[in-house]
C-alpha positions in Angstrom: -30.1 45.8 -5.9 -30.6 45.1 -2.2 -30.5 41.6 -0.9 -33.4 39.9 0.7 -31.5 39.7 4.0 -31.0 43.4 4.2 -34.7 44.0 3.3 -35.8 41.7 6.1 -33.5 43.6 8.6 -35.0 47.0 7.5 -38.6 45.8 8.0 -37.7 44.2 11.4 -36.0 47.4 12.7 -39.0 49.5 11.7 -42.0 47.3 12.6 -40.6 45.4 15.7 -38.0 47.7 17.2 -39.9 50.9 16.0 -36.8 52.6 14.8 -37.4 55.8 12.8 -36.5 56.0 9.1 -33.8 58.5 9.9 -32.0 56.0 12.1 -32.4 53.3 9.5 -31.0 55.7 6.9 -28.0 56.3 9.1 -27.3 52.6 9.7 -27.8 51.4 6.1 -26.6 54.5 4.1 -29.7 54.1 1.9 -32.0 56.9 0.8 -35.3 57.4 2.6 -37.3 56.8 -0.5 -35.7 53.4 -1.0 -36.4 52.5 2.7 -40.0 53.5 2.3 -40.4 51.3 -0.8 -39.2 48.3 1.1 -41.4 49.0 4.0 -44.5 49.3 1.7 -43.7 46.0 0.0 -45.7 43.1 1.5 -43.0 40.4 0.9 -40.0 42.6 1.4 -39.1 42.5 -2.3 -39.3 45.6 -4.3 -40.2 45.3 -8.0 -38.8 48.1 -10.1 -40.5 49.0 -13.3 -38.4 48.6 -16.4 -39.3 51.2 -18.9 -40.2 49.9 -22.4 -37.7 51.1 -24.9 -37.9 50.6 -28.6 -35.6 48.0 -30.1 -33.9 47.7 -33.5 -35.5 44.2 -33.7 -39.1 45.5 -33.5 -39.6 46.0 -37.2 -38.4 42.4 -37.8 -40.1 40.7 -34.9 -43.0 39.3 -36.9 -40.7 38.0 -39.6 -38.5 36.3 -37.0 -41.5 34.8 -35.3 -42.8 33.3 -38.6 -39.3 31.8 -39.2 -39.3 30.2 -35.8 -42.7 28.5 -36.4 -41.4 27.2 -39.7 -38.2 25.9 -38.1 -40.1 24.2 -35.3 -42.0 22.0 -37.9 -38.6 20.6 -39.2 -36.5 17.8 -37.8 -33.9 18.8 -35.3 -31.0 18.3 -37.7 -32.6 20.4 -40.4 -33.4 23.5 -38.3 -31.5 26.7 -38.8 -29.5 27.9 -35.8 -29.9 31.3 -34.2 -26.7 32.5 -36.0 -28.3 31.6 -39.3 -31.5 33.5 -38.5 -29.4 36.5 -37.4 -27.5 36.5 -40.7 -30.8 36.3 -42.6 -32.1 39.3 -40.7 -29.0 41.3 -41.4 -29.5 40.5 -45.1 -33.0 42.2 -44.7 -31.5 45.3 -43.1 -31.3 44.5 -39.4 -28.3 46.2 -37.9 -28.6 45.0 -34.3 -26.6 42.5 -32.3 -27.0 38.7 -32.2 -27.6 38.8 -28.5 -30.9 40.6 -29.0 -32.0 38.0 -31.5 -30.9 35.1 -29.1 -33.0 36.7 -26.3 -36.0 37.0 -28.6 -35.6 33.3 -29.5 -35.4 32.3 -25.8 -38.5 34.3 -24.9 -40.4 32.7 -27.9 -39.5 29.2 -26.8 -40.6 29.9 -23.2 -43.9 31.3 -24.4 -44.5 28.3 -26.7 -43.7 25.8 -23.9 -46.1 27.5 -21.5 -48.8 27.5 -24.3 -48.3 23.7 -24.7 -48.7 23.1 -21.0 -51.8 25.3 -20.9 -53.5 23.6 -23.9 -52.6 20.1 -22.6 -50.2 19.1 -25.4 -48.2 17.0 -22.9 -51.1 14.6 -22.2 -51.2 11.3 -24.0 -53.7 8.4 -24.3 -52.5 4.9 -23.3 -52.3 2.5 -26.2 -53.4 -1.2 -26.2 -52.7 -3.8 -28.8 -54.2 -7.2 -29.6 -52.0 -10.3 -29.9 -50.3 -10.4 -33.2 -51.6 -7.0 -34.2 -48.5 -4.9 -34.6 -44.7 -4.5 -34.1 -42.5 -1.5 -33.8 -39.1 -0.8 -35.4 -36.4 1.8 -34.8 -32.7 2.3 -35.2 -30.2 3.2 -32.5 -26.4 3.7 -32.2 -24.1 1.9 -29.8 -20.4 1.0 -29.5 -18.9 -2.5 -29.3 -15.4 -4.1 -29.5 -15.1 -6.4 -32.5 -11.8 -7.9 -33.5 -9.9 -5.8 -31.0 -11.3 -2.5 -32.4 -14.0 -0.4 -30.8 -16.4 0.6 -33.6 -19.8 2.4 -33.7 -22.7 0.2 -34.9 -26.2 0.8 -36.0 -28.6 -1.3 -33.9 -32.0 -2.5 -35.3 -34.6 -2.8 -32.6 -37.8 -4.8 -33.3 -40.5 -5.3 -30.7 -43.9 -6.9 -30.6 -46.5 -4.4 -29.3 -48.6 -7.0 -27.3 -46.1 -9.2 -25.6 -43.2 -6.6 -25.6 -40.8 -9.3 -26.8 -37.8 -7.5 -28.5 -34.8 -8.5 -30.7 -31.7 -6.5 -31.4 -29.3 -6.9 -34.3 -26.2 -4.8 -35.1 -25.0 -3.6 -38.5 -22.4 -1.2 -39.8 -24.8 1.0 -41.7 -28.5 2.0 -41.9 -29.1 1.0 -45.5 -31.8 -0.8 -47.4 -30.1 -4.2 -47.4 -29.4 -3.9 -43.6 -33.0 -3.0 -42.9 -34.3 -6.0 -44.9 -32.0 -8.4 -43.2 -32.9 -7.0 -39.7 -36.6 -7.4 -40.3 -36.2 -10.9 -41.7 -34.1 -12.0 -38.7 -36.5 -10.4 -36.3 -39.5 -12.2 -37.7 -37.6 -15.5 -37.5 -36.5 -14.9 -33.9 -39.9 -13.6 -32.8 -41.7 -16.6 -34.3 -43.8 -15.0 -37.0 -45.0 -11.8 -38.7 -47.6 -9.4 -37.2 -50.4 -7.8 -39.2 -49.0 -4.3 -38.9 -45.6 -2.6 -38.6 -45.0 0.9 -37.1 -42.0 2.9 -38.4 -40.7 6.4 -38.3 -40.1 8.2 -41.6 -36.6 6.7 -42.2 -35.0 7.3 -45.6 -34.7 3.6 -46.3 -38.6 3.4 -46.3 -40.0 6.8 -47.2 -38.9 8.9 -50.2 -41.2 11.8 -49.4 -43.4 12.8 -46.5 -46.7 14.2 -47.7 -49.5 16.0 -45.7 -51.1 14.0 -42.9 -50.4 10.3 -43.3 -49.6 10.5 -47.1 -46.2 8.9 -47.8 -44.3 8.1 -51.0 -42.8 4.7 -50.0 -39.6 3.4 -51.5 -40.1 0.6 -54.1 -37.8 -1.9 -52.5 -39.4 -1.3 -49.1 -42.8 -1.9 -50.7 -41.6 -5.1 -52.2 -40.4 -6.3 -48.8 -43.8 -5.4 -47.2 -45.6 -7.2 -49.9 -43.4 -10.3 -49.4 -44.0 -10.5 -45.6 -47.7 -9.5 -46.0 -47.9 -6.8 -43.3 -49.2 -3.3 -43.4 -46.6 -0.5 -42.9 -47.7 2.5 -40.9 -45.5 5.6 -40.5 -45.6 8.0 -37.5 -46.1 11.8 -37.9 -42.8 13.8 -38.1 -41.2 14.4 -34.7 -43.9 12.3 -32.9 -41.9 9.6 -31.3 -44.6 8.9 -28.7 -46.6 7.1 -31.5 -44.1 4.2 -31.1 -43.1 4.8 -27.5 -42.5 1.2 -26.7 -39.6 0.9 -29.1 -38.2 4.3 -28.1 -38.0 3.0 -24.5 -36.4 -0.2 -25.6 -33.6 1.7 -27.3 -32.9 3.5 -24.0 -33.2 0.4 -21.8 -31.0 -1.8 -24.1 -28.2 0.7 -23.8 -28.3 0.3 -20.0 -29.2 -3.3 -19.6 -27.5 -5.1 -22.5 -24.7 -3.0 -24.1 -22.9 -2.1 -20.8 -22.3 -5.8 -20.0 -21.2 -6.8 -23.5 -17.9 -8.8 -23.9 -15.6 -8.6 -26.8 -16.4 -10.5 -30.1 -14.2 -11.7 -33.0 -16.7 -10.6 -35.7 -20.2 -9.2 -36.2 -22.1 -12.5 -36.6 -20.8 -13.6 -33.2 -22.1 -10.3 -31.7 -25.5 -10.8 -33.3 -25.7 -14.4 -32.0 -25.0 -13.1 -28.5 -27.5 -10.3 -28.8 -30.3 -12.7 -29.8 -29.5 -15.1 -26.9 -29.3 -12.2 -24.5 -32.7 -10.8 -25.6 -34.4 -14.1 -25.3 -33.0 -14.5 -21.8 -34.3 -11.1 -20.9 -37.8 -12.1 -21.9 -37.9 -14.5 -18.9 -36.3 -11.9 -16.5 -38.7 -9.0 -17.2 -42.2 -8.8 -16.0 -44.9 -7.5 -18.4 -45.9 -3.9 -17.7 -49.7 -4.4 -18.1 -50.4 -8.2 -18.2 -49.7 -10.8 -15.5 -46.6 -12.9 -16.1 -43.3 -12.4 -17.8 -42.6 -11.2 -21.4 -41.6 -14.8 -22.3 -45.0 -16.1 -21.2 -46.9 -13.4 -23.0 -44.8 -14.0 -26.1 -45.7 -17.7 -26.0 -49.4 -16.7 -25.9 -48.9 -14.3 -28.9 -47.0 -16.6 -31.3 -50.2 -18.5 -32.4 -51.6 -15.2 -33.6 -48.6 -14.4 -35.8 -48.4 -15.4 -39.5 -45.8 -18.2 -40.0 -42.5 -16.9 -41.1 -41.7 -18.6 -44.4 -39.0 -17.9 -47.0 -37.0 -14.8 -46.2 -37.1 -11.8 -48.5 -34.2 -11.6 -51.0 -33.2 -8.3 -49.7 -30.6 -7.0 -52.1 -30.2 -3.6 -53.7 -29.2 -3.8 -57.4 -26.8 -1.4 -59.2 -25.8 -1.3 -62.8 -22.0 -1.3 -63.1 -19.4 -1.6 -65.9 -16.3 -3.8 -65.4 -13.0 -2.0 -66.0 -10.1 -3.3 -68.2 -8.4 -4.7 -65.0 -11.5 -6.9 -64.4 -12.6 -4.9 -61.4 -15.9 -3.4 -60.5 -16.1 -0.6 -57.8 -18.6 -0.3 -55.0 -18.4 2.4 -52.4 -14.6 2.8 -51.9 -13.6 -0.8 -52.6 -13.0 -2.8 -55.8 -13.9 -6.4 -56.5 -12.7 -8.7 -59.3 -14.9 -10.2 -62.0 -14.1 -13.0 -64.5 -11.9 -11.7 -67.3 -14.5 -12.7 -70.0 -16.7 -9.8 -68.7 -14.0 -7.1 -68.8 -15.3 -3.8 -70.3 -18.9 -5.0 -70.2 -21.9 -4.1 -68.1 -22.9 -6.3 -65.2 -25.5 -6.2 -62.4 -24.2 -5.7 -58.8 -26.6 -7.1 -56.1 -25.7 -5.7 -52.7 -26.6 -7.7 -49.6 -25.8 -6.8 -46.0 -22.8 -9.1 -45.9 -21.9 -10.0 -49.5 -21.9 -8.8 -53.1 -23.2 -10.9 -56.0 -22.3 -10.0 -59.5 -24.6 -11.3 -62.3 -24.8 -10.9 -66.1 -26.7 -12.6 -68.9 -29.1 -14.3 -66.5 -26.5 -16.1 -64.4 -24.4 -15.5 -61.3 -20.8 -14.7 -62.2 -19.1 -14.5 -58.8 -19.7 -13.6 -55.2 -17.5 -11.6 -52.7 -17.7 -10.9 -49.0 -18.7 -7.3 -48.6 -16.2 -4.9 -46.9 -17.7 -2.0 -44.9 -15.0 0.2 -43.6 -15.5 4.0 -43.3 -12.0 5.6 -42.6 -11.6 9.1 -43.8 -8.4 9.6 -45.8 -7.7 5.9 -46.2 -7.9 4.4 -49.7 -10.3 1.6 -50.4 -9.3 -2.1 -50.6 -9.2 -4.3 -53.6 -10.5 -7.9 -53.4 -9.0 -10.3 -56.0 -9.9 -13.8 -56.9 -7.0 -15.3 -58.9 -9.3 -17.7 -60.7 -10.9 -14.7 -62.5 -7.6 -14.0 -64.3 -6.7 -17.4 -65.6 -7.9 -16.6 -69.1 -5.6 -13.5 -69.2 -2.4 -15.3 -68.2 -2.9 -17.9 -70.9 -2.2 -15.0 -73.3 0.2 -13.1 -71.0 2.1 -15.6 -68.9 4.6 -12.9 -67.9 2.0 -11.3 -65.7 2.4 -14.1 -63.2 5.6 -12.8 -61.8 4.2 -9.5 -60.4 0.5 -10.0 -60.9 -1.4 -8.7 -57.8 -4.2 -11.3 -58.0 -1.6 -14.1 -57.8 -0.1 -12.9 -54.6 -3.0 -14.8 -52.9 -2.3 -18.2 -54.4 -2.2 -21.2 -52.1 1.2 -22.1 -50.6 1.8 -25.1 -52.9 1.0 -23.1 -56.0 3.5 -20.3 -54.9 6.2 -22.9 -54.2 5.8 -24.5 -57.6 5.8 -21.1 -59.2 9.1 -20.2 -57.5 10.6 -23.4 -59.0 9.3 -22.9 -62.5 10.1 -19.2 -62.9 13.8 -20.0 -62.4 14.0 -21.5 -65.9 13.1 -20.3 -69.4 9.5 -20.9 -70.3 8.5 -21.5 -66.6 5.9 -18.8 -66.7 3.9 -20.3 -69.5 4.3 -23.8 -67.9 2.9 -22.4 -64.6 0.0 -20.7 -66.5 -0.9 -24.1 -68.0 -0.8 -25.7 -64.6 -3.1 -23.1 -63.2 -5.5 -23.6 -66.1 -6.0 -27.2 -64.8 -8.3 -25.6 -62.2 -10.8 -24.7 -64.9 -11.3 -28.4 -65.8 -10.5 -30.3 -62.6 -11.3 -30.0 -59.0 -9.0 -27.4 -57.4 -8.2 -29.7 -54.4 -7.2 -32.5 -56.7 -4.8 -30.1 -58.6 -3.4 -28.9 -55.3 -2.9 -32.4 -54.1 -1.1 -33.3 -57.3 1.2 -30.3 -57.0 2.0 -31.2 -53.4 2.9 -34.8 -54.4 5.1 -33.5 -57.2 7.0 -31.2 -54.8 7.5 -34.0 -52.4 9.0 -36.2 -55.1 11.2 -33.4 -56.2 9.9 -33.3 -59.8 8.4 -29.8 -60.2 7.3 -30.0 -63.9 4.1 -29.6 -65.7 4.3 -33.2 -67.1 4.7 -34.8 -63.7 1.9 -32.7 -62.2 -0.4 -33.7 -65.0 0.5 -37.4 -64.7 -0.1 -37.3 -60.9 -3.4 -35.6 -61.4 -4.5 -38.2 -63.9 -3.5 -41.0 -61.6 -5.5 -39.4 -58.7 -8.5 -38.9 -61.0 -8.4 -42.4 -62.4 -7.9 -43.9 -58.9 -10.9 -42.0 -57.7 -13.0 -43.1 -60.6 -11.9 -46.7 -60.3 -12.5 -46.8 -56.6 -16.0 -45.4 -57.1 -16.9 -47.9 -59.8 -15.4 -51.1 -58.3 -17.9 -54.0 -58.2 -17.9 -57.1 -56.0 -17.5 -60.2 -58.1 -20.3 -62.9 -58.0 -19.7 -65.9 -55.8 -19.4 -68.2 -58.8 -16.4 -66.3 -60.1 -14.3 -66.5 -56.9 -10.7 -67.7 -57.6 -10.3 -71.2 -56.0 -6.8 -72.2 -57.3 -4.3 -69.4 -57.3 -1.6 -69.8 -60.1 2.0 -70.5 -59.0 4.7 -68.2 -60.4 7.4 -70.3 -62.3 10.1 -68.3 -64.0 11.8 -71.5 -65.3 9.2 -72.0 -68.0 10.5 -68.9 -69.8 14.0 -70.6 -70.1 12.3 -73.7 -71.5 10.5 -71.7 -74.0 13.6 -69.8 -75.0 15.4 -73.1 -75.7 12.7 -74.6 -77.8 11.9 -71.5 -79.9 14.0 -70.7 -83.0 14.5 -67.1 -84.1 15.4 -65.8 -87.4 19.0 -64.5 -87.4 
């Protein structure tokens, strides 16, 4: 292969300096036929013909081309790789190399891209929306430092299609309950609910994608749509341009908001900062099509939105059975349940930030939800020592090493340490803890603190102190002002001498 510079020198020697081919042959050590080819070429570049040779892939080319068309219709994460296609061809009898298959795939992609440009597939029609007509929603991934740890978050992006006002909220997962809370908070912050919502085919909304616009929508998502009274519209697969506004917002937010983000103590603090920052950006950004800022266009769009009323009760319900240790498991963590429901079925309602356990038509308890995804790390157990009070009445010995009672308040633990030093102290402590079932917990805690200050750490003294506190509270609450006619005008004088006089006059039987 001769370089373009040498070809230019050969043509210049021959056509400008009129050197014969023999002299050029002597100088370049090239054959005369090669020199003549370069001289006949108009641009100085010789194109050698590559002979067409049969390939081992030829009998399988149509099969491979059909597979490539099928894979192109799938989402990017579900497509088979070139290695997988090569392995499938080998199973059909192909004995060639993977490199030949990879070259065929590259050529097919190039031809397909050229066909798209020729047929105009890259041309789009600008979209225009009326005030209050639609909003767009999408998920994104970003990192933030929360509580001193850098964690990956799922960010819900919601945007009004007319005014381009947007709201961001961060969550640990992309689940149903997170989606429901994100939409409810977005409608609250945006000032109302539009008539239509544009989504992609996310699993929390669509169970199955049918032909065309046919979708099998998730039941809980349908319930949320019915609650907020908007029409859900889903894009075609791999057609992100149908909601191009929110796609651009996901990219712009990563550059304009997340890079300047400070550290936060918890997730609610981050979401509060995100909402404040988004609202501030509305006044800073000019609208792309309309005169004025996004904040001005949003103020004009709010009257066209449906008023946001009661938020959707966005929980996902699971049927669970409580174990013999009064625990119910969700994901990798376990949560305590009142002992009266041990070994019985309950209903677990999962919210984005809490778990509510219900049974027999009433709420049993509520726990803060723990969302931690660490591979190889066992899940956590969340206890509420009040749930085990009925158990320790029958088994007071469990107080000494019972895991739920390691989280007792400080005064309870101090009293327990005093009582367990003597015989029968465990049962006495169990009876003191049982007072929480019938009295206010703060009143019991105050009675225990007073008993410890007085140095009398016994059940009788705690009970007497609690009764005095309770009676004093009742008496103070029911005290009445005496009428003016009953005011004491002459206060009696204390005279102890009258008792001596009475003693002298009275005669007692001996």
